[in-house]
C-alpha positions as a Markdown table, in Angstrom:
| # | Residue | x | y | z |
|---|---|---|---|---|
| 1 | Met | 17.3 | 12.5 | 33.8 |
| 2 | Ala | 19.8 | 10.0 | 31.7 |
| 3 | Asn | 19.8 | 9.8 | 27.9 |
| 4 | Val | 17.6 | 7.0 | 26.3 |
| 5 | Thr | 19.1 | 5.5 | 23.0 |
| 6 | Leu | 16.6 | 3.3 | 20.9 |
| 7 | Thr | 17.7 | 1.1 | 17.9 |
| 8 | Thr | 15.8 | -0.4 | 15.1 |
| 9 | Arg | 17.8 | -2.5 | 12.6 |
| 10 | Ser | 20.5 | 0.1 | 11.3 |
| 11 | Val | 19.1 | 3.1 | 12.7 |
| 12 | Arg | 19.3 | 4.6 | 16.3 |
| 13 | Ala | 18.3 | 7.6 | 17.8 |
| 14 | Thr | 19.0 | 9.1 | 21.4 |
| 15 | Phe | 16.6 | 11.2 | 23.4 |
| 16 | His | 16.6 | 13.1 | 26.7 |
| 17 | Asn | 13.8 | 13.3 | 29.1 |
| 18 | Val | 12.1 | 10.3 | 28.4 |
| 19 | Gln | 9.3 | 8.5 | 30.8 |
| 20 | Ser | 9.0 | 5.6 | 29.0 |
| 21 | Ser | 9.6 | 3.8 | 25.4 |
| 22 | Thr | 8.1 | 0.7 | 23.6 |
| 23 | Gln | 9.2 | -0.9 | 20.3 |
| 24 | His | 6.5 | -1.9 | 18.2 |
| 25 | Pro | 6.6 | -5.1 | 15.9 |
| 26 | Asp | 7.7 | -3.3 | 12.8 |
| 27 | Gly | 10.5 | -1.8 | 14.4 |
| 28 | Arg | 9.0 | 1.7 | 15.2 |
| 29 | Trp | 9.3 | 3.4 | 18.6 |
| 30 | Glu | 6.8 | 5.1 | 21.1 |
| 31 | Ile | 8.0 | 7.7 | 23.3 |
| 32 | Glu | 6.2 | 9.0 | 26.4 |
| 33 | Pro | 7.8 | 12.7 | 27.7 |
| 34 | Ala | 8.8 | 12.8 | 31.3 |
| 35 | Ser | 7.3 | 16.0 | 31.6 |
| 36 | Pro | 5.1 | 18.7 | 29.4 |
| 37 | Ser | 8.1 | 20.2 | 27.9 |
| 38 | Gly | 8.5 | 17.1 | 25.7 |
| 39 | Val | 11.8 | 15.3 | 24.9 |
| 40 | Ser | 14.6 | 16.6 | 23.3 |
| 41 | Leu | 16.4 | 14.7 | 20.4 |
| 42 | Val | 20.3 | 14.3 | 21.1 |
| 43 | Ser | 21.2 | 12.5 | 18.2 |
| 44 | Tyr | 20.7 | 10.1 | 15.5 |
| 45 | Ser | 22.7 | 7.8 | 13.2 |
| 46 | Thr | 23.0 | 4.6 | 11.1 |
| 47 | Thr | 25.2 | 1.9 | 10.8 |
| 48 | Asp | 25.0 | 1.7 | 7.1 |
| 49 | Gly | 26.6 | 5.2 | 6.5 |
| 50 | Asn | 24.4 | 8.0 | 5.3 |
| 51 | Cys | 21.6 | 9.3 | 7.4 |
| 52 | Gly | 18.9 | 12.0 | 7.3 |
| 53 | Ala | 15.8 | 12.8 | 9.4 |
| 54 | Thr | 12.5 | 14.8 | 9.2 |
| 55 | Val | 10.1 | 16.0 | 11.7 |
| 56 | Asn | 6.2 | 15.5 | 10.6 |
| 57 | Thr | 6.9 | 14.7 | 7.0 |
| 58 | Pro | 3.9 | 16.3 | 4.8 |
| 59 | Gly | 1.6 | 14.4 | 2.6 |
| 60 | Arg | 2.4 | 16.6 | -0.3 |
| 61 | Ser | 6.1 | 17.6 | -1.6 |
| 62 | Ala | 7.9 | 15.7 | 1.3 |
| 63 | Pro | 11.5 | 16.3 | 1.4 |
| 64 | Asp | 13.6 | 13.0 | 0.7 |
| 65 | Val | 14.4 | 12.1 | 4.4 |
| 66 | Gln | 17.6 | 11.1 | 3.6 |
| 67 | Ser | 18.9 | 14.5 | 2.2 |
| 68 | Val | 17.7 | 16.8 | 5.1 |
| 69 | Gln | 18.8 | 17.1 | 8.8 |
| 70 | Val | 17.1 | 17.6 | 12.2 |
| 71 | Pro | 19.4 | 19.5 | 14.4 |
| 72 | Ala | 20.3 | 18.4 | 17.8 |
| 73 | Gly | 18.1 | 20.0 | 20.9 |
| 74 | Arg | 14.9 | 19.7 | 18.6 |
| 75 | Ile | 12.3 | 19.6 | 21.2 |
| 76 | Leu | 9.5 | 17.1 | 20.1 |
| 77 | Leu | 6.1 | 17.2 | 21.8 |
| 78 | Pro | 3.0 | 14.7 | 21.8 |
| 79 | Gly | 1.8 | 14.3 | 18.2 |
| 80 | Asp | 5.4 | 14.6 | 16.8 |
| 81 | Val | 6.8 | 12.0 | 14.6 |
| 82 | Leu | 10.4 | 11.8 | 13.8 |
| 83 | Leu | 11.7 | 10.0 | 10.5 |
| 84 | Val | 15.1 | 8.7 | 10.5 |
| 85 | Ala | 16.6 | 7.3 | 7.3 |
| 86 | Ser | 19.6 | 5.3 | 6.3 |
| 87 | Thr | 21.3 | 5.1 | 3.0 |
| 88 | Leu | 24.2 | 2.7 | 2.0 |
| 89 | Pro | 27.6 | 4.7 | 1.1 |
| 90 | Gly | 27.6 | 5.7 | -2.5 |
| 91 | Ser | 23.8 | 5.0 | -2.9 |
| 92 | Gly | 20.8 | 7.3 | -3.8 |
| 93 | Gln | 18.3 | 4.9 | -2.6 |
| 94 | Cys | 17.2 | 5.0 | 0.9 |
| 95 | Asp | 17.3 | 1.4 | 2.3 |
| 96 | Asp | 16.0 | 1.5 | 5.9 |
| 97 | Met | 14.0 | 3.8 | 7.9 |
| 98 | Thr | 12.3 | 4.1 | 11.5 |
| 99 | Ser | 9.6 | 6.3 | 13.0 |
| 100 | Phe | 9.6 | 7.7 | 16.6 |
| 101 | His | 6.1 | 8.6 | 17.8 |
| 102 | Ile | 5.9 | 11.2 | 20.9 |
| 103 | Val | 2.7 | 10.3 | 22.5 |
| 104 | Pro | 1.0 | 12.0 | 25.8 |
| 105 | Trp | 0.2 | 8.5 | 27.3 |
| 106 | Pro | 2.4 | 5.4 | 28.7 |
| 107 | Thr | 3.8 | 3.7 | 25.9 |
| 108 | Ser | 2.4 | 0.1 | 25.1 |
| 109 | Ser | 2.5 | -2.3 | 22.0 |
| 110 | Asp | -1.0 | -3.5 | 22.8 |
| 111 | Tyr | -1.8 | -0.4 | 20.6 |
| 112 | Phe | -1.1 | 0.9 | 17.3 |
| 113 | Thr | 0.8 | 4.3 | 16.4 |
| 114 | Gly | -0.6 | 7.2 | 14.8 |
| 115 | Pro | 0.2 | 7.9 | 11.3 |
| 116 | Ala | 4.2 | 8.1 | 10.6 |
| 117 | Leu | 3.2 | 10.6 | 7.8 |
| 118 | Gly | 1.4 | 13.9 | 7.5 |
| 119 | Ser | 1.6 | 17.2 | 9.0 |
| 120 | Lys | 0.8 | 17.7 | 12.5 |
| 121 | Thr | -1.3 | 20.5 | 11.4 |
| 122 | Ala | -3.3 | 18.7 | 9.1 |
| 123 | Glu | -6.9 | 17.7 | 10.0 |
| 124 | His | -7.4 | 14.5 | 12.0 |
| 125 | Val | -3.6 | 13.7 | 11.7 |
| 126 | Phe | -2.9 | 15.1 | 15.6 |
| 127 | Trp | -6.1 | 13.6 | 16.4 |
| 128 | Ala | -4.9 | 10.2 | 15.0 |
| 129 | Arg | -1.3 | 10.7 | 16.9 |
| 130 | Ala | -2.1 | 12.3 | 20.2 |
| 131 | Gln | -5.7 | 11.7 | 20.9 |
| 132 | Gln | -7.0 | 8.5 | 19.7 |
| 133 | Arg | -5.7 | 5.1 | 20.1 |
| 134 | Phe | -6.8 | 1.8 | 18.3 |
| 135 | Lys | -6.2 | -1.2 | 20.3 |
| 136 | Arg | -4.5 | -4.4 | 18.3 |
| 137 | Ser | -6.8 | -6.9 | 20.0 |
| 138 | Glu | -9.9 | -5.4 | 19.1 |
| 139 | Ile | -9.7 | -5.2 | 15.2 |
| 140 | Leu | -12.4 | -7.1 | 13.4 |
| 141 | Leu | -10.4 | -10.5 | 12.8 |
| 142 | Asp | -13.3 | -12.7 | 13.0 |
| 143 | Trp | -14.8 | -10.6 | 10.4 |
| 144 | Leu | -12.3 | -11.9 | 7.9 |
| 145 | Pro | -13.6 | -14.7 | 5.6 |
| 146 | Ser | -12.3 | -18.3 | 5.7 |
| 147 | Ile | -12.8 | -19.0 | 1.9 |
| 148 | Val | -9.8 | -19.4 | -0.3 |
| 149 | Asp | -8.2 | -23.2 | 0.2 |
| 150 | Ile | -4.6 | -22.3 | -0.8 |
| 151 | Asp | -3.5 | -26.0 | -1.0 |
| 152 | Ser | -6.4 | -26.6 | -3.4 |
| 153 | Leu | -5.2 | -24.1 | -5.8 |
| 154 | Pro | -3.8 | -25.5 | -9.3 |
| 155 | Val | -0.3 | -23.7 | -8.9 |
| 156 | Asn | 3.0 | -25.3 | -9.3 |
| 157 | Trp | 4.8 | -23.9 | -6.1 |
| 158 | Ala | 7.9 | -25.2 | -7.5 |
| 159 | Gly | 7.9 | -23.2 | -10.8 |
| 160 | Trp | 10.0 | -20.2 | -11.3 |
| 161 | Gly | 8.4 | -17.1 | -9.4 |
| 162 | Gln | 5.6 | -19.2 | -8.0 |
| 163 | Glu | 6.9 | -19.9 | -4.5 |
| 164 | Lys | 3.8 | -20.8 | -2.3 |
| 165 | Pro | 3.2 | -17.3 | 0.0 |
| 166 | Thr | 3.4 | -17.3 | 3.5 |
| 167 | Ile | 2.4 | -15.2 | 6.1 |
| 168 | Ser | 6.0 | -14.6 | 7.2 |
| 169 | Trp | 7.2 | -13.8 | 3.8 |
| 170 | Leu | 4.5 | -11.1 | 3.5 |
| 171 | Leu | 5.7 | -9.5 | 6.9 |
| 172 | Asn | 9.0 | -9.6 | 5.6 |
| 173 | Glu | 7.9 | -8.0 | 2.3 |
| 174 | Met | 5.5 | -5.5 | 3.9 |
| 175 | Val | 7.4 | -4.2 | 6.9 |
| 176 | Ala | 6.3 | -0.5 | 6.9 |
| 177 | Ala | 4.7 | 1.9 | 4.4 |
| 178 | Tyr | 6.8 | 4.9 | 4.5 |
| 179 | Asp | 5.8 | 6.2 | 1.4 |
| 180 | Ile | 8.1 | 9.2 | 0.8 |
| 181 | Gly | 7.5 | 11.7 | -1.9 |
| 182 | Asp | 4.3 | 12.1 | -4.3 |
| 183 | Glu | 5.4 | 10.9 | -7.7 |
| 184 | Trp | 8.9 | 10.3 | -8.3 |
| 185 | Gly | 10.2 | 9.8 | -4.8 |
| 186 | Leu | 11.0 | 6.3 | -4.9 |
| 187 | Thr | 14.5 | 6.9 | -3.8 |
| 188 | Gly | 13.4 | 8.1 | -0.4 |
| 189 | Ser | 11.1 | 5.0 | 0.5 |
| 190 | Pro | 13.2 | 2.6 | 2.1 |
| 191 | Ser | 13.8 | -0.4 | -0.1 |
| 192 | Asn | 14.5 | -3.0 | 2.6 |
| 193 | Leu | 11.1 | -2.6 | 4.1 |
| 194 | Tyr | 8.6 | -2.8 | 1.1 |
| 195 | Arg | 8.3 | -2.6 | -2.4 |
| 196 | Ser | 7.3 | 1.1 | -3.2 |
| 197 | Tyr | 7.0 | 0.9 | -6.8 |
| 198 | Gly | 3.0 | 0.7 | -7.5 |
| 199 | Arg | 2.8 | -2.3 | -9.5 |
| 200 | Asp | 5.2 | -4.2 | -7.0 |
| 201 | Phe | 3.3 | -2.4 | -3.9 |
| 202 | Ala | -0.1 | -3.5 | -5.4 |
| 203 | Ser | 1.2 | -7.1 | -6.2 |
| 204 | Arg | 2.3 | -7.6 | -2.5 |
| 205 | Val | -1.3 | -6.1 | -1.3 |
| 206 | Ser | -3.2 | -8.6 | -3.7 |
| 207 | Val | -1.3 | -11.8 | -2.3 |
| 208 | Ala | -2.1 | -10.2 | 1.3 |
| 209 | Met | -5.7 | -9.5 | 0.9 |
| 210 | Val | -5.9 | -13.3 | -0.7 |
| 211 | Met | -4.0 | -14.7 | 2.3 |
| 212 | Leu | -6.4 | -12.7 | 4.8 |
| 213 | Cys | -9.5 | -14.6 | 3.2 |
| 214 | Ser | -8.1 | -17.9 | 3.3 |
| 215 | Thr | -8.7 | -20.8 | 5.3 |
| 216 | Leu | -5.7 | -20.1 | 7.5 |
| 217 | Pro | -6.5 | -20.2 | 11.3 |
| 218 | Lys | -7.6 | -17.0 | 12.4 |
| 219 | Glu | -4.7 | -16.0 | 14.9 |
| 220 | Gln | -2.1 | -17.1 | 12.0 |
| 221 | Lys | -3.7 | -14.1 | 9.9 |
| 222 | Arg | -3.4 | -11.8 | 12.9 |
| 223 | Pro | -0.1 | -10.4 | 12.6 |
| 224 | Leu | -0.6 | -9.4 | 8.7 |
| 225 | Ala | -3.9 | -7.9 | 9.7 |
| 226 | Glu | -2.2 | -5.9 | 12.2 |
| 227 | Arg | 0.3 | -5.0 | 9.7 |
| 228 | Ile | -2.0 | -4.0 | 7.2 |
| 229 | Cys | -3.8 | -2.0 | 10.1 |
| 230 | Gln | -0.6 | -0.2 | 10.6 |
| 231 | Met | 0.2 | 0.6 | 7.0 |
| 232 | Ala | -3.3 | 2.1 | 6.5 |
| 233 | Ile | -2.8 | 4.4 | 9.4 |
| 234 | Asp | 0.4 | 5.5 | 8.2 |
| 235 | Leu | -0.5 | 5.9 | 4.7 |
| 236 | Ala | -4.1 | 7.7 | 5.8 |
| 237 | Gly | -1.6 | 10.4 | 7.3 |
| 238 | Ala | -0.3 | 11.3 | 4.1 |
| 239 | Tyr | -3.7 | 11.4 | 2.3 |
| 240 | Leu | -5.4 | 13.5 | 5.2 |
| 241 | Asp | -2.4 | 15.9 | 4.6 |
| 242 | Gly | -3.3 | 16.4 | 0.8 |
| 243 | Arg | -1.6 | 13.8 | -0.8 |
| 244 | Val | -3.2 | 13.2 | -4.4 |
| 245 | Gln | -2.1 | 10.5 | -6.8 |
| 246 | Thr | -2.1 | 10.4 | -10.3 |
| 247 | Asn | -2.6 | 7.7 | -13.3 |
| 248 | Asn | 0.9 | 7.3 | -14.6 |
| 249 | Gly | 2.0 | 3.8 | -15.8 |
| 250 | Gly | 2.9 | 1.3 | -13.2 |
| 251 | His | 3.3 | 4.0 | -10.1 |
| 252 | Phe | 1.1 | 4.3 | -7.2 |
| 253 | Gln | -1.1 | 1.2 | -7.0 |
| 254 | Gly | -2.4 | -0.5 | -4.1 |
| 255 | Arg | -2.5 | 2.0 | -1.5 |
| 256 | Lys | -6.0 | 2.3 | -1.4 |
| 257 | Ala | -7.0 | -1.2 | -0.8 |
| 258 | Val | -4.6 | -0.9 | 2.2 |
| 259 | Ile | -6.6 | 2.2 | 3.8 |
| 260 | Leu | -9.8 | 0.5 | 3.1 |
| 261 | Leu | -9.3 | -2.8 | 4.5 |
| 262 | Gly | -7.4 | -1.1 | 7.4 |
| 263 | Met | -10.5 | 1.2 | 8.3 |
| 264 | Ala | -12.8 | -1.8 | 8.2 |
| 265 | Leu | -10.5 | -3.8 | 10.5 |
| 266 | Leu | -10.2 | -0.8 | 12.9 |
| 267 | Arg | -13.7 | -0.7 | 13.4 |
| 268 | Leu | -14.2 | 2.9 | 11.7 |
| 269 | Gln | -17.8 | 3.4 | 10.4 |
| 270 | Pro | -18.1 | 3.4 | 6.4 |
| 271 | Asp | -19.7 | 6.9 | 7.0 |
| 272 | Asp | -16.2 | 8.1 | 8.0 |
| 273 | Trp | -14.3 | 6.2 | 5.4 |
| 274 | Ser | -14.9 | 9.1 | 2.8 |
| 275 | Ile | -12.7 | 11.5 | 4.7 |
| 276 | Val | -9.8 | 9.5 | 3.4 |
| 277 | Leu | -11.3 | 8.1 | 0.3 |
| 278 | Lys | -11.7 | 11.1 | -1.7 |
| 279 | Gly | -11.5 | 9.8 | -5.3 |
| 280 | Gln | -7.6 | 10.9 | -5.1 |
| 281 | Phe | -6.2 | 7.2 | -5.6 |
| 282 | Gln | -4.9 | 5.8 | -9.0 |
| 283 | Glu | -7.6 | 3.1 | -8.9 |
| 284 | Asp | -10.1 | 5.9 | -9.1 |
| 285 | Lys | -8.6 | 7.2 | -12.1 |
| 286 | Ala | -7.4 | 4.1 | -14.1 |
| 287 | Tyr | -10.8 | 2.3 | -14.6 |
| 288 | Ala | -14.3 | 3.6 | -15.7 |
| 289 | Asp | -17.6 | 2.5 | -17.0 |
| 290 | Val | -17.5 | 3.3 | -20.7 |
| 291 | Gly | -21.1 | 2.0 | -21.4 |
| 292 | Ser | -20.1 | -0.3 | -24.1 |
| 293 | Ile | -16.6 | -1.6 | -26.3 |
| 294 | Pro | -17.4 | -2.0 | -29.8 |
| 295 | Trp | -14.7 | -5.1 | -30.2 |
| 296 | Ala | -15.8 | -6.9 | -27.0 |
| 297 | Pro | -19.7 | -7.3 | -26.9 |
| 298 | Gly | -21.1 | -7.4 | -23.4 |
| 299 | Trp | -17.9 | -5.7 | -21.8 |
| 300 | Arg | -18.2 | -2.0 | -20.4 |
| 301 | Phe | -15.3 | -1.3 | -18.5 |
| 302 | Gly | -12.3 | 0.7 | -19.8 |
| 303 | Trp | -8.6 | 1.1 | -18.4 |
| 304 | Arg | -5.8 | 3.9 | -19.2 |
| 305 | Gly | -2.5 | 3.9 | -18.4 |
| 306 | His | -2.0 | 7.4 | -18.3 |
| 307 | Glu | -4.6 | 9.9 | -16.9 |
| 308 | Ser | -3.8 | 12.4 | -19.6 |
| 309 | Leu | -5.6 | 9.8 | -21.9 |
| 310 | Pro | -9.1 | 9.5 | -22.6 |
| 311 | Phe | -10.7 | 6.2 | -22.1 |
| 312 | Glu | -10.5 | 4.4 | -25.8 |
| 313 | Trp | -12.0 | 1.4 | -25.0 |
| 314 | Gln | -15.5 | 2.8 | -26.3 |
| 315 | Lys | -14.2 | 3.4 | -29.8 |
| 316 | Pro | -13.6 | 1.1 | -32.5 |
| 317 | Leu | -10.3 | -0.2 | -32.7 |
| 318 | Ser | -9.6 | 1.6 | -35.8 |
| 319 | Gln | -9.8 | 4.7 | -34.0 |
| 320 | Trp | -6.9 | 3.7 | -31.5 |
| 321 | Ser | -3.5 | 5.3 | -31.6 |
| 322 | Thr | -0.8 | 3.0 | -32.2 |
| 323 | Ala | 2.0 | 5.4 | -31.6 |
| 324 | Ser | 4.1 | 5.2 | -28.4 |
| 325 | Tyr | 2.7 | 6.2 | -25.1 |
| 326 | Gly | -0.8 | 5.9 | -26.9 |
| 327 | Pro | -3.5 | 3.1 | -25.8 |
| 328 | Leu | -2.3 | 0.4 | -27.5 |
| 329 | Trp | 1.0 | 1.1 | -26.2 |
| 330 | Tyr | 0.0 | 1.0 | -22.7 |
| 331 | Val | -2.0 | -2.1 | -23.4 |
| 332 | Asn | 1.0 | -4.0 | -24.4 |
| 333 | Asn | 3.6 | -2.5 | -22.1 |
| 334 | Tyr | 1.4 | -1.9 | -18.8 |
| 335 | Met | -1.6 | -3.4 | -18.8 |
| 336 | Gln | -0.7 | -7.0 | -17.2 |
| 337 | Ala | 1.4 | -5.3 | -14.6 |
| 338 | Asn | -1.2 | -2.9 | -13.6 |
| 339 | Val | -4.4 | -4.8 | -13.9 |
| 340 | Gly | -2.8 | -8.2 | -13.1 |
| 341 | Ala | -1.4 | -6.6 | -10.0 |
| 342 | Gln | -4.9 | -5.9 | -8.8 |
| 343 | Val | -6.4 | -9.5 | -9.3 |
| 344 | Gly | -6.2 | -10.8 | -5.8 |
| 345 | Thr | -7.2 | -7.3 | -4.4 |
| 346 | Ala | -10.5 | -7.2 | -6.5 |
| 347 | Leu | -11.2 | -10.7 | -5.5 |
| 348 | Ala | -10.8 | -9.9 | -1.7 |
| 349 | Met | -13.0 | -7.0 | -1.9 |
| 350 | Arg | -15.6 | -9.1 | -3.3 |
| 351 | Leu | -15.1 | -12.0 | -0.7 |
| 352 | Leu | -15.2 | -8.8 | 2.0 |
| 353 | Lys | -18.3 | -7.0 | 0.3 |
| 354 | Leu | -16.1 | -4.0 | -0.3 |
| 355 | Thr | -16.1 | -3.6 | -3.9 |
| 356 | Pro | -18.6 | -0.7 | -4.0 |
| 357 | Phe | -16.0 | 1.2 | -1.8 |
| 358 | Met | -12.9 | 0.0 | -3.5 |
| 359 | Ser | -14.0 | 0.6 | -7.3 |
| 360 | Asn | -17.0 | -1.0 | -9.1 |
| 361 | Ala | -15.0 | -0.1 | -12.3 |
| 362 | Met | -11.5 | -1.8 | -11.3 |
| 363 | Asp | -13.7 | -5.0 | -10.5 |
| 364 | Gly | -15.6 | -4.9 | -13.8 |
| 365 | Phe | -12.1 | -4.4 | -15.6 |
| 366 | Val | -10.4 | -7.1 | -13.8 |
| 367 | Ala | -13.0 | -9.5 | -14.5 |
| 368 | Gln | -12.7 | -8.6 | -18.3 |
| 369 | Trp | -9.0 | -9.2 | -17.8 |
| 370 | Met | -9.3 | -12.5 | -16.4 |
| 371 | Gln | -12.0 | -14.0 | -18.9 |
| 372 | Gly | -10.3 | -12.4 | -21.9 |
| 373 | Pro | -12.4 | -11.2 | -25.0 |
| 374 | Asn | -14.0 | -13.5 | -27.3 |
| 375 | Ser | -11.8 | -15.0 | -30.2 |
| 376 | Ala | -13.2 | -12.3 | -32.9 |
| 377 | Gly | -12.3 | -9.6 | -30.2 |
| 378 | Ala | -8.8 | -10.9 | -29.5 |
| 379 | Arg | -8.1 | -11.2 | -33.4 |
| 380 | Ala | -9.2 | -7.9 | -34.0 |
| 381 | Leu | -7.1 | -6.6 | -31.4 |
| 382 | Ala | -4.0 | -8.6 | -32.5 |
| 383 | Ala | -4.5 | -7.3 | -35.9 |
| 384 | Ile | -3.6 | -3.8 | -34.8 |
| 385 | Gly | -0.7 | -5.2 | -32.5 |
| 386 | Gly | -2.3 | -5.9 | -29.3 |
| 387 | Thr | -0.9 | -8.9 | -27.6 |
| 388 | Pro | -2.0 | -8.9 | -23.9 |
| 389 | Asp | -1.6 | -12.1 | -21.8 |
| 390 | Trp | -5.0 | -12.2 | -21.0 |
| 391 | Gly | -6.2 | -14.0 | -17.6 |
| 392 | Gly | -2.6 | -13.8 | -15.7 |
| 393 | Asp | -1.7 | -12.1 | -12.5 |
| 394 | Tyr | 1.4 | -10.0 | -11.8 |
| 395 | Ser | 3.7 | -10.8 | -8.6 |
| 396 | Ser | 7.6 | -10.2 | -9.0 |
| 397 | Gly | 9.7 | -12.3 | -6.6 |
| 398 | Gly | 7.2 | -15.0 | -5.7 |
| 399 | Ala | 3.6 | -15.8 | -5.7 |
| 400 | Ser | 3.3 | -15.6 | -9.2 |
| 401 | Gly | -0.1 | -17.3 | -10.6 |
| 402 | Phe | -1.5 | -17.5 | -7.0 |
| 403 | Cys | -4.0 | -14.6 | -7.3 |
| 404 | Ala | -5.0 | -15.7 | -11.0 |
| 405 | Ala | -5.9 | -19.1 | -9.7 |
| 406 | Ala | -7.8 | -18.0 | -6.4 |
| 407 | Trp | -9.7 | -15.6 | -8.8 |
| 408 | Asn | -10.5 | -18.3 | -11.2 |
| 409 | Lys | -11.8 | -20.8 | -8.5 |
| 410 | Tyr | -13.9 | -18.3 | -5.9 |
| 411 | Ala | -14.6 | -14.9 | -7.9 |
| 412 | Asn | -18.1 | -16.2 | -8.7 |
| 413 | Gln | -18.8 | -17.9 | -5.4 |
| 414 | Val | -19.6 | -14.4 | -3.4 |
| 415 | Gly | -22.9 | -14.7 | -2.1 |
């Protein structure tokens, strides 16, 4: 049987003993072996410069794909996933990546692939790769609300960084969630495919969530809804294989919302969501119900910029540390980029009635952030040097102001 070479953007790989192969919308490939002996990897390469690969990259302590190799002749069986990474000459940052999924059935782009991330031996990962298929046409597209009228929002789309978001723009910004590494593994995640740094990832997710709750026609939303589903499947593979996030500055955010919405769209029942949603996400660790906040009457939700810090919001401001990496430092340096990046997500979770599954505390703190403290509270915080830009969202490279405007118009219209 002749060899088959499969190409996506800068990456190509050649296999032997292939019965069928299909490319999916984000560029990944499904491969059906011609016999039970599997397919044999002949070679892989990139047109960019440097190239690396892994098979069944683990959810925790994953190697940087661009720095390791898979030998020619490696046999790949159904349930295996080959990741091939590309890096420009002289760069330490992966810029492109493609996954090749070996499956036991005739390949078809009518279905999502199993997770690109996670060890084959992890519970539920092999099942999702070689036993279960989710059909694209069966996602709950009709369940998405048609509420947010984008054109009615008071945003100056011609303003700097405020370009009007579109579905095509988001599809280019969110090609695939090949999250490689637990915390500082950003160099291993492909920069041309998505923004892997937490606050930037979360900001794109926020915009996408609001777009999916907009009055755009259902079929215009479909490609983005399908992209969220595939990203959710990929990310779930990492968390099913033991990935745990920390709350550390701007890292990690946005993954929980993708997985949650993806599971809902894929018709997985809420009783099964807890298999993945185990309190291991940044959003579970950054926000809390602290009971009351002395300098902001009526507020009860707190936020922290690092999980090593206590939730200081329930303390009088006179007890706040003003040292570097203390609560005030995080308020001034990280709060808008962290909380502002979640404004659209919090709104969408309200409109989708998923807030209890996402985080009641995050929703409550976002509401406080958008409202701002009363004037006395704001003056008290300013007196110790706290000057956050209350009520703003965060989105770099476009759509700035979009989520905040949508929140202000629709957050309290939830039935």
